[in-house]
C-alpha positions, 0 to 999 in steps of 0.5 A: 845220407852218410859219408866216412873217409877210411884209408884202404889197408896194405892188402886190397887186392881182387879177393878183398874187393870181392868180400867187400862186395859181399859185405855190402850186399848184405845192406839194403842201402845204396852204398858206393865208394869214391876215389878222386871224382871217380865214384862205384857202387860198392855192391858191383864186383866190376865197379870197385875193380874199375877203380883201381884202388891202391893199398894205403889209398884214402876212399870214401864210403857213402850209404844212403837208405834206411839201413845206412847207420849199420852199413857204414861201421860194418864197412869200416870194420871190414877196412880195418881187418884188412889192414 
């Protein structure tokens, strides 16, 4: 299992959530996003939206599986590009 903390860029909205789900769905690993005490499956649009992620917020990415080492950098890159 790999965990990384990232800060959400200034433009995270519904479209960003959909693109995040598309990115996470490319991997076989289980991928979750933690916001404070709440956690959601990164492959679920409803789960991501339910977190209520706001611009500038810090979240934790968690990947567990055989391609976790590829998944986390791809998601970090996704968040870097949304800045």
